[in-house]
N, C-alpha and C positions, 0 to 999 in steps of 0.2 A: 915412797906414798906408792900404795896399788891403785891400778890402772880404774878398777871397778870405784873406786870412790872419787875417780875422777868424775867416771860415765856418767853413774848417777843421777849426777844432777838436772842430764840431759831431761831426764824422766820424773823429775817434781812436776812441772804443769801439769801433766797428762795425772795425774793424781788429783789434785785440785779438782782437774776436769769431773774427775770417777766420782769426786764427794755427791756432781746430784744424779747419780744413781740412785744412790738413801734415799730422796724427796722428790724428784722430777723423774720419775719414769715417763707420766701420763706427758708431759709436756717435750719430751723428749722427744715422745713416740710420733707426736701428733708432728712434730717438726720434722723427722724422716720421713713419714708420710708427702710431708707436702715436696719436697726436695723431691721424693720422685714422680711426683704426677706430675709437678714443673717442667723435670728435667726428660722426660718420656710423653711427652700431649703433643710434640709435634713429629713423633713417632709413628710407622702403619697402627701400631697396637693400641698407641694414644687416642690416635684420630679414630678408629673402630667407636670408642669407649668413652669419646668424649672427653677425653682429660678436663682440656681447655674449662669445661666448663663448671666443675668441682671445684664444691666449697671444704669439704675436710673426709673425714672416714666417714661418717652418712651418706656421702653420693660413694663414697668409693665403693662399701658395702652393698652397695641395692644397684649400680650400675657394671661392672668388674665380672665376669665371672670365676669361680674358681677351676682352677687345673691343674691337671699331672700332669706328666710328661707328655703322656698320648697328645692330650690338646695342644703342647706348642710343640711336638717333635716338628711337623711342615715348615713351623718358621723359623725354628733353630733350624732347619737343615740349609734353609736360603743361608743363615747369617752365615751359613758354615763355607756356601760359597762364595760370598764373600759379597753378600747383598746389606746396605745399611739403611741404619734407621729404621729396621725392623721390631722389634721389641725391645729395646734402649739404643740411642743416640750413638748418630754414627756407627764406625765398622768394626763390631769385635773381633779379635784376631784369633781369640784361643779360648778351646774346651777342653773343662774335665772331664774325663771317662769315667764316669760311675757304672756300678750294676748297675746289671739291665733292666726290663720291665716283664711284664707278660710275653710281647712280642715281640723283645729285642734284644740281643744279646750284651746290649751296651745302652745308658747313657751318655749326652751327651751335653753338659753342662756350659751354658755362656757365660765365659772371663772375663769382665770389662778390663778396660785401664784403672778403670773410677775403683770397678769390684776388689781390682786388684791391691789396691794400694789403701785405701776406704774401708774394706772392710778381712781382707784375709790378714796384708801385712799390719792392718792394725791392732788387729788381734796379737800378731806376735809381741807388737812391741807392750801395745800391754800383761800379756803371758812377764813380760819382762818385769813393765812397771812393779806389776803386782807383789811379784818374789821379790825384789828388793826392795820393798817396802817392808815385807813380814819377814826378811834375811837383814838387816843390817851391818852383819858382817861379813856377808859374801862378798865374796872373789869371783866370779863369774867372770868377768869376765880376761881377766887376768891368766886365760886359759884358752884353748879352743869349744868348739859346741861341734858334736857328730850328732850333724842331720841326716834321716835318714828316706832318703825321697824314692820314686813311683822312676820314669821312662815315658818319656813320648815321643811324637812320631811326624811329620811332616801334614797339616791338615789340607785334603784335597791339591796338595804341590801347589796352595796358594804359598807367594811369596810371603813368609817374616810368621805366619800365620803356622799354629801347631795345635796337635789333638794328644793328649796324655792323663796321668796323675796331676792331680791338682798337685801332689808338695814337687812334680818336676818341673807344671810352669811355674812355683816359686822358686825354685831354683835357677831358673832360669832366665827366671828375671831382676835378681837380687840385687841389691846396692853392691857391685863390684866389691867394692868394702869389705865385703861381709865377707867374702872368698878368703880374705885373709886372717878370718879368724875364725874360721870351721872347717872341718873334716867330714869325708871325703878329697877328694881334690871334683871336678864337677863334671870329667869325664867317665868318672869312677860312678860317682852320685848318681850319673842320669844310664848306665847300662841296663838292656832287657832281661839278660840273663842273671833274676834275685842265687842262683846258686854259687855263678862265676861271681857275682857283688859284693857277696855276704864277705865272700874270704878277703878278694881285693879292700875292701871297706875294714875290714880286721887288721890284715897287715899295714895298713897304713895309718890306721889310728894310732894300733897300740905302744906307737912309740913317742904319743904327742901326749899334751898335756890339756887334756880332758876335762874341761869340768863340767859340762851338763850333754846331755843328750835329749834326741827330742824326733818321737816318734811313735809307730803303733805298737802296745807293746807285744804282743806274738814275734812280729818282722821282729824290735828292737833282741828280744832275747835270742834268735836264732842267728843273729850276730856276733852277738858278748859270747855268747857260748860256741858258735865257730874261735874266738878270739880267744876264752878259756882254753882251747884244746890245742892249738897254735902255741901259746904261751906257756902250756902248763902247767899258768897259776891255779890257786883254788877259789878266791877273790876275787871280785875288779879292783880294788882301792890299792890291791898288791900290780896291779898295772897300771890304773890311775890313782894316785893316792890322795889329788886334788878335789875328784868326780863330786860337787854337790847336790845334784837336780836333773829328775828327768823330768823333762814334759810331754809325757802322753796323750793319747786321746785316738777316738775309732773305733776302739768296742772296752768294753767294758774291764777296768782294771782287775775286779775282784780275782779272776781264778787266774790271773800272775804275782799276783803282790806275794805271794809266799815265796816264789819261787826268783822275785827281783830279793827281796829281804834274807835270802840263803845263799845270794851271787855277793849284794853288796851289804856289808855287815858293820859299817862306818855310822855312827851315830850323826853323822853332820847331816847323812843324804835327806834329802828332800822328793819329794813328789809332788808333782802338780797337776791337775787332770786337766785338759780343755775339750770344749764340745767346737770342733773344726771340721766340717767336711767338705765335699766337693759343690755345693753351693751356696757354705759362706761360714764365717767365720761366728758362732752363737753365745758360746760363754766361756769364764773360767772361774775355775775353784780360788776363789776372794783369802779365804781362812781357812788354813792348814788343817784345822781343827772340825772344818765342817765339812763332809762331804758332795754337799752340791752347790751350786755353780753356779755365779749371779750372771744371770741373762744381759748380753751387753746392747744396751740401747740405742746408745749413737751411732753407730758405725749406718752404712746405707743397707740396713735390712727394718722392714717394719712386717711386727706379728701380728696372727692372728690364731683364734686356740679352737677345735673343734673337739667336746664334751666326748670323748669314748661314750659308747651306748647312748647317742642323745645328738645322732647325727643327722648334720643341718646346722646345731644350736651353733655357732661360728660366733665368737666374741673376741676385739681385741685385748692388747696388756692389759688396759683398766677394769677391764669387765671378768678378768679368771678369779678364781676363788682356794685356797690354798688345797692340797690332799685331793684332787680330783684327777685323773687321769687326762690329756686331751694330745689330741692329735697338732700338730704344726703346723702351722701355711704360712707362706715365706712371703713379701714382694721384695726385689732385693735391686741395684744399682748393675746389674746384670741382665738383667729382662726378664727377668723369674714378678712372675705373676697371680699373688693371690694364689703359692701353688703348693703343693701336699711335697715335705717333703719325705712323710714314710715314717719318724721321728714320732715317739710319744713321750709327755713329759709328767713332772708334777710338781708345782709347786710346792715350794716348803716353808716358804715367806714372800709377802708381796710390799715390804717394808724393810731394806729391797727385796726387787722381784728373785729369788733365788730357785733354784729346780735341781731335778735328779733327772736323770735319763731312765725311763722305764722300760724301753724298750720301742719294737716298728708294731708298723702300723697294721705290716704284715708279717711281723715273726713272731706269733701265737699260737698254742695252740686251742681249737672253740669246737671241737668236732665230737663233743658230746655236750656239751653245754658249758665246759669249766671255764675258758678265758685264763687260762695260760698266760702269762707274761714273761717275756724272759728278767724282768725286774726281778717275780718269784724265780725262778729257776738260779739265778745268781745269788740270791737267798738262799734256795736249796743246798746248794752246791758251798758256799760257804760253809755253810754248818754241818752238813756231812764232813768235809773237808777239814774244820776244826778236829773234831769227835773222833776222827778217822788218821788222823796225822796222815791224811790222804794229798795228794797236789794232780789237780786240774790243768792239763794244757790245753786241748780243745774239747769241743763237745758236740751232738746237735741232738733235737730229737722231736719226732712224729709222732703220729696214733698210729695205733695197728688196730685198725675197723672189724669189726660186727663177727665170728668164727662162725660154724654152724651151729655152735651153742649159743650160738648170743655173750660172746665173752668179747669185751676187747680193753684196751690198754693201751698206755704211752712207753713208746720204746727209745730208750738213751745210749748214745756211742758213745764213748768219753774215751777220749787217749790220756792216759795220765801219765806226769813225769816221775809220780812217786806213787803205783797203786796200793789200796788200802789191805790190809793182811784179811779181809774178809769182804768179798767184793758184793755179797749179799745183804752184809751189816750194813754197807755202801747205800745199797740202795734201796733198804728200809729206812734209814734216818733220813733220806733224802727226800722220798713218799710223806713222811712225819712233817718236815719242815714244809713242807709245799702244801698242808693240809693244814696247817697250822696258817700262812701266810697267804691262803688265798680262799678262800670259804667257800665258794663257786665249787673249787678242786673237794674241797673237805666234801661236799654235800652231793659229789657224784662221783666220792669214791664209801660212801655211809654203806656197811657189810656189804663193801664187795659189790655191790647191786649194779649199779653200772659199768663204776671203772677196777677191772679188777689192779694187785699192786703195779707199778711200776716194772718195767724188764729192762735191765741193765746191762749189757756186751760192753766189756773193754776192749776196743781201738787197739791193733798193733801201732808199735814205734813205726812213725812218720806218717798213716792211712791219709791225715789232715792235708796236708804237705804236697803226696803225692796226686792227692786229690785233687786239690787245688793248683797242682802244675798240670795237670792233664786237661784242666778247662782255662788252660792261659792264666792265671791267675793268682799266680806266683809273689809275695811281695808286693812293694806300693804300699797300697790303701784298701787292697782287699780284705774279705773277711770273711770268717768261716758262718752261713747262716747258721741261723743257734736251734727259733723252733719254728714248724712248718704244720700246716695242715695236709702239705701234701709228704708223700710216701721219696715224691723225686731222687731229693736228695739223700737221704740215708739208705736207700736203694743202690744206687751206685757207689755208695764208701762201703755198703756192706757185701757189694758184688768185690771190691779189689782187699776189705779185711781176710784175706788169709795170707 
């Protein structure tokens, strides 16, 4: 008998709980908020904002402020130095290092013991539960899981306290039994040098019966390509004949999908998107036929949403509407309160609550009133690739501001894994699709009056990896900035593009 057929029963009670997401979303979220408030009422933050007197959401929204990282930074740093009961009850020992703010290179997101178990590990458990529900013939547990992670280091040399990639914190604290069914070995998984780690992972995993892989698409692809070079094989199923699913998250999968489909040709292969970040685990693709993800409502995360273009209009989950672009705010059992995570989403359904990620609040181009977001960019690139047969590996874009002739445009720097035969045609198709999906961009492009046709520059092979390495952000959960109003990143890349 298959091991998976025996293990499957462990997940069945949770599947019954997840049915509540269909009809009881508001109730689940009110219960989460009540738990958070009661748990933190005796913390320094809870006393400051009188959590003990709060009766529900209206009180919470009225009396507690909206926060960015800057507003919580001082308290988080005190927590990192060992102080207890600041933003969350007790002492928080783990801190997920995330990409920086305007003022700092990095953010350090607290990860409490409760948050680790009831947010992050809960998301991993539910990923498997939903996958098994959708794939009754799965043999997931009959082989190994390749889990790609980052690295960590001591936090201010405090005993037992760590700072690093969330994935490394998860690996460090995982149930020891899980190490029996995962690769690579822990020592390899936590290596800091990604180039060294990539080859070691490939060599450790290539002779194992791997049935599932998890990680950020860009970094996982780098590991898999390394393994193809070492083994001399053409397709991944020649190495792992029983591979059946890739649990992916961190960046949009669209630019990488075709490359994975060429690398993995097995008709039994599945892909499942997850929305997990340093700040929490928020969504899962519960239906393989639907790109939208189910918002996870009964973890230690309370959600609020600020309508884009209507700043200050913040509503709880039960106040959202379909097809509007929202910035997401979270309050969590890790001590983040009404925290602006920086992601934007759009709901495709409110029964149940399902959504797609549309971009970042700071990852857009609006230099000329065009309001171009990452979702637009992904649609445009996908269309241009379909029409030309090209494949995009990495990209970034920024505005070129008005020159002496009052001309301006968007400049795209794209690294192709398979370049188009005609770069200008690709640029034209991309430009046309952006106009189709974004009326503001279309208006600014009208007769080339405000915006000229976009400029496309082909990046040399390895440019983005070289740039990330120079910034100390190679591997882990680090992401290439996609769109920016600033030319800072693209200018750095262009200098290396030789």
